[in-house]
DSSP file (Angstrom, degrees, kcal/mol; ACC not computed):
  #  RESIDUE AA STRUCTURE BP1 BP2  ACC     N-H-->O    O-->H-N    N-H-->O    O-->H-N    TCO  KAPPA ALPHA  PHI   PSI    X-CA   Y-CA   Z-CA
    1    1 A M              0   0    0      0, 0.0     5,-0.0     0, 0.0     2,-0.0   0.000 360.0 360.0 360.0 131.2  101.7  117.5   74.3
    2    2 A A     >  -     0   0    0      1,-0.1     4,-2.3     4,-0.0     5,-0.2  -0.302 360.0-110.8 -69.1 155.8  103.5  120.7   75.3
    3    3 A E  H  > S+     0   0    0      1,-0.2     4,-2.3     2,-0.2     5,-0.2   0.906 119.1  51.4 -55.0 -45.4  107.0  120.5   76.8
    4    4 A N  H  > S+     0   0    0      1,-0.2     4,-2.7     2,-0.2    -1,-0.2   0.892 109.2  50.7 -61.0 -39.6  105.8  121.7   80.2
    5    5 A E  H  > S+     0   0    0      2,-0.2     4,-2.7     1,-0.2    -1,-0.2   0.881 108.5  52.3 -65.9 -37.1  103.0  119.0   80.1
    6    6 A K  H  X S+     0   0    0     -4,-2.3     4,-2.5     2,-0.2    -2,-0.2   0.915 111.2  46.8 -63.5 -42.5  105.6  116.4   79.3
    7    7 A V  H  X S+     0   0    0     -4,-2.3     4,-2.6     2,-0.2     5,-0.2   0.931 112.6  49.4 -65.5 -45.6  107.7  117.4   82.3
    8    8 A L  H  X S+     0   0    0     -4,-2.7     4,-2.4     1,-0.2    -2,-0.2   0.932 113.2  46.8 -58.4 -46.9  104.7  117.5   84.6
    9    9 A Q  H  X S+     0   0    0     -4,-2.7     4,-2.3     1,-0.2    -1,-0.2   0.907 112.3  50.0 -63.1 -42.5  103.6  114.0   83.5
   10   10 A A  H  X S+     0   0    0     -4,-2.5     4,-1.9     2,-0.2    -1,-0.2   0.908 111.7  47.4 -64.9 -42.3  107.1  112.6   83.8
   11   11 A V  H  X S+     0   0    0     -4,-2.6     4,-1.8     1,-0.2    -1,-0.2   0.928 111.7  51.3 -63.5 -44.1  107.5  114.0   87.3
   12   12 A K  H  < S+     0   0    0     -4,-2.4    -2,-0.2    -5,-0.2    -1,-0.2   0.896 111.1  48.1 -59.5 -41.3  104.1  112.7   88.3
   13   13 A E  H  < S+     0   0    0     -4,-2.3    -1,-0.2     1,-0.2    -2,-0.2   0.838 116.2  42.3 -69.5 -33.4  105.0  109.2   87.0
   14   14 A R  H  < S+     0   0    0     -4,-1.9    -1,-0.2    -5,-0.2    -2,-0.2   0.650  90.3 101.5 -91.4 -15.7  108.3  109.0   88.8
   15   15 A A     <  -     0   0    0     -4,-1.8     2,-0.5    -5,-0.2     5,-0.2  -0.462  54.8-160.5 -71.5 139.8  107.3  110.5   92.1
   16   16 A V  B >  S-A   19   0A   0      3,-2.9     3,-1.0    -2,-0.2    -2,-0.0  -0.988  74.5 -13.4-123.1 122.2  106.7  107.9   94.9
   17   17 A D  T 3  S-     0   0    0     -2,-0.5    -1,-0.1     1,-0.2     3,-0.1   0.864 130.1 -53.9  54.4  39.0  104.6  109.0   97.9
   18   18 A G  T 3  S+     0   0    0      1,-0.2    31,-2.9    -6,-0.1     2,-0.3   0.713 119.6 102.2  74.2  20.2  104.9  112.7   96.7
   19   19 A R  E <   -Ab  16  49A   0     -3,-1.0    -3,-2.9    29,-0.2    -1,-0.2  -0.966  45.4-173.3-137.0 151.0  108.7  112.6   96.6
   20   20 A I  E     - b   0  50A   0     29,-2.4    31,-1.9    -2,-0.3    -5,-0.1  -0.973  30.5-118.4-142.0 128.8  111.4  112.3   93.9
   21   21 A P  E  >  - b   0  51A   0      0, 0.0     4,-2.2     0, 0.0     3,-0.3  -0.347  23.6-121.5 -64.9 146.9  115.1  111.9   94.7
   22   22 A C  H  > S+     0   0    0     29,-2.7     4,-2.6     1,-0.2     5,-0.2   0.896 113.1  54.9 -54.6 -44.4  117.3  114.7   93.4
   23   23 A A  H  > S+     0   0    0     29,-0.4     4,-2.1     1,-0.2    -1,-0.2   0.887 108.8  48.3 -59.9 -38.7  119.4  112.2   91.3
   24   24 A E  H  > S+     0   0    0     -3,-0.3     4,-2.6     2,-0.2    -1,-0.2   0.886 109.9  51.8 -69.2 -38.8  116.2  111.0   89.6
   25   25 A A  H  X S+     0   0    0     -4,-2.2     4,-2.2     2,-0.2    -2,-0.2   0.907 111.3  47.5 -63.2 -41.7  115.1  114.6   88.9
   26   26 A R  H  X S+     0   0    0     -4,-2.6     4,-2.0     2,-0.2    -2,-0.2   0.898 112.4  49.1 -65.7 -40.8  118.5  115.3   87.3
   27   27 A R  H  X S+     0   0    0     -4,-2.1     4,-2.5    -5,-0.2    -2,-0.2   0.901 110.3  51.8 -64.2 -41.6  118.2  112.1   85.2
   28   28 A L  H  X S+     0   0    0     -4,-2.6     4,-2.4     2,-0.2    -2,-0.2   0.912 107.8  51.4 -62.2 -44.1  114.7  113.1   84.2
   29   29 A A  H  X>S+     0   0    0     -4,-2.2     5,-2.2     1,-0.2     4,-1.2   0.910 111.3  48.2 -60.0 -42.7  115.8  116.5   83.0
   30   30 A A  H  <5S+     0   0    0     -4,-2.0     3,-0.2     2,-0.2    -2,-0.2   0.915 111.2  49.9 -64.8 -43.2  118.6  115.0   81.0
   31   31 A E  H  <5S+     0   0    0     -4,-2.5    -2,-0.2     1,-0.2    -1,-0.2   0.885 116.6  41.2 -62.3 -39.3  116.3  112.4   79.4
   32   32 A L  H  <5S-     0   0    0     -4,-2.4    -1,-0.2    -5,-0.2    -2,-0.2   0.592 107.8-125.2 -86.1 -11.3  113.8  115.2   78.5
   33   33 A G  T  <5 +     0   0    0     -4,-1.2    -3,-0.2     1,-0.3    -4,-0.1   0.858  67.7 125.0  69.8  35.5  116.4  117.6   77.4
   34   34 A V      < -     0   0    0     -5,-2.2    -1,-0.3    -6,-0.2    -2,-0.1  -0.861  68.8 -90.9-122.1 158.3  115.2  120.4   79.7
   35   35 A P    >>  -     0   0    0      0, 0.0     3,-1.2     0, 0.0     4,-1.1  -0.337  35.7-117.8 -63.7 150.1  117.0  122.4   82.4
   36   36 A I  H 3> S+     0   0    0      1,-0.3     4,-2.2     2,-0.2     3,-0.2   0.824 114.0  65.2 -58.4 -31.3  116.9  120.9   85.9
   37   37 A G  H 3> S+     0   0    0      1,-0.2     4,-2.5     2,-0.2    -1,-0.3   0.829  95.4  57.0 -61.0 -32.2  115.0  124.0   87.0
   38   38 A E  H <> S+     0   0    0     -3,-1.2     4,-2.1     2,-0.2    -1,-0.2   0.893 107.3  47.3 -66.4 -39.4  112.1  123.0   84.7
   39   39 A V  H  X S+     0   0    0     -4,-1.1     4,-2.5     2,-0.2    -2,-0.2   0.896 111.5  52.3 -67.1 -39.6  111.8  119.7   86.6
   40   40 A G  H  X S+     0   0    0     -4,-2.2     4,-2.4     2,-0.2    -2,-0.2   0.905 108.8  49.2 -61.6 -42.7  112.0  121.6   89.9
   41   41 A R  H  X S+     0   0    0     -4,-2.5     4,-2.6     2,-0.2    -1,-0.2   0.908 111.1  50.0 -63.7 -41.2  109.2  124.0   88.8
   42   42 A A  H  X S+     0   0    0     -4,-2.1     4,-2.2     2,-0.2    -2,-0.2   0.922 110.2  50.4 -62.7 -43.4  107.1  121.0   87.8
   43   43 A A  H  X>S+     0   0    0     -4,-2.5     5,-3.1     1,-0.2     4,-0.5   0.917 111.0  49.0 -61.0 -43.0  107.7  119.3   91.1
   44   44 A N  H ><5S+     0   0    0     -4,-2.4     3,-1.1     3,-0.2    -2,-0.2   0.931 110.5  50.4 -61.0 -45.4  106.7  122.5   92.9
   45   45 A E  H 3<5S+     0   0    0     -4,-2.6    -1,-0.2     1,-0.3    -2,-0.2   0.865 114.8  43.5 -61.4 -36.6  103.5  122.8   90.9
   46   46 A L  H 3<5S-     0   0    0     -4,-2.2    -1,-0.3    -5,-0.2    -2,-0.2   0.449 112.1-119.3 -87.8  -1.0  102.7  119.2   91.6
   47   47 A K  T <<5 +     0   0    0     -3,-1.1     2,-0.5    -4,-0.5    -3,-0.2   0.844  61.6 152.5  62.9  34.2  103.6  119.5   95.3
   48   48 A V      < -     0   0    0     -5,-3.1     2,-0.4    -6,-0.2    -1,-0.3  -0.849  39.7-136.3 -96.4 127.9  106.3  116.8   94.9
   49   49 A K  E     -b   19   0A   0    -31,-2.9   -29,-2.4    -2,-0.5     2,-0.6  -0.687   6.6-137.0 -88.1 133.2  109.2  117.2   97.3
   50   50 A I  E     -b   20   0A   0     -2,-0.4     2,-0.2   -31,-0.2     3,-0.2  -0.805  32.8-175.8 -88.5 124.0  112.7  116.7   96.0
   51   51 A V  E     +b   21   0A   0    -31,-1.9   -29,-2.7    -2,-0.6   -28,-0.2  -0.713  51.0  32.5-120.0 167.7  114.6  114.6   98.5
   52   52 A S  S    S-     0   0    0     -2,-0.2   -29,-0.4   -31,-0.2    -1,-0.2   0.903  76.6-163.3  54.4  47.2  118.2  113.4   99.0
   53   53 A C        -     0   0    0     -3,-0.2     3,-0.4     1,-0.2    -1,-0.2  -0.408  18.5-149.7 -66.7 131.0  119.6  116.5   97.3
   54   54 A E  S    S+     0   0    0      1,-0.2    -1,-0.2    -2,-0.2    -2,-0.1   0.698  98.7  43.8 -72.5 -20.0  123.2  116.1   96.3
   55   55 A L  S    S-     0   0    0      0, 0.0    -1,-0.2     0, 0.0    -2,-0.1   0.478 110.3-117.1-103.1  -5.9  123.8  119.8   96.9
   56   56 A G  S    S+     0   0    0     -3,-0.4    -2,-0.1     1,-0.0    -4,-0.0   0.709  79.4 123.0  77.7  19.7  122.0  120.1  100.2
   57   57 A C              0   0    0      1,-0.1    -3,-0.0     0, 0.0    -1,-0.0   0.753 360.0 360.0 -85.8 -25.2  119.5  122.5   98.7
   58   58 A F              0   0    0     -9,-0.0    -1,-0.1    -7,-0.0    -6,-0.1   0.380 360.0 360.0-121.0 360.0  116.3  120.6   99.5
C-alpha cells in the first residue's frame, strides 16, 4: 500500500460522521510518520472536516 493510500485509509477509519478532531489528525500524522499537511490533504480528498483546531485554522 502506498504511503498516500495508508494516510487516506487511516483518516477514513478515524473520522466520525465526516469529522476528525485536529488533535487526532496530529496524532495520526505522528503515528504514520508523515507531515500534518499530508493528513490534511487526505482529509480534504475524503471530504472529512478537521474540527476543534488547536490553532483556530479550521
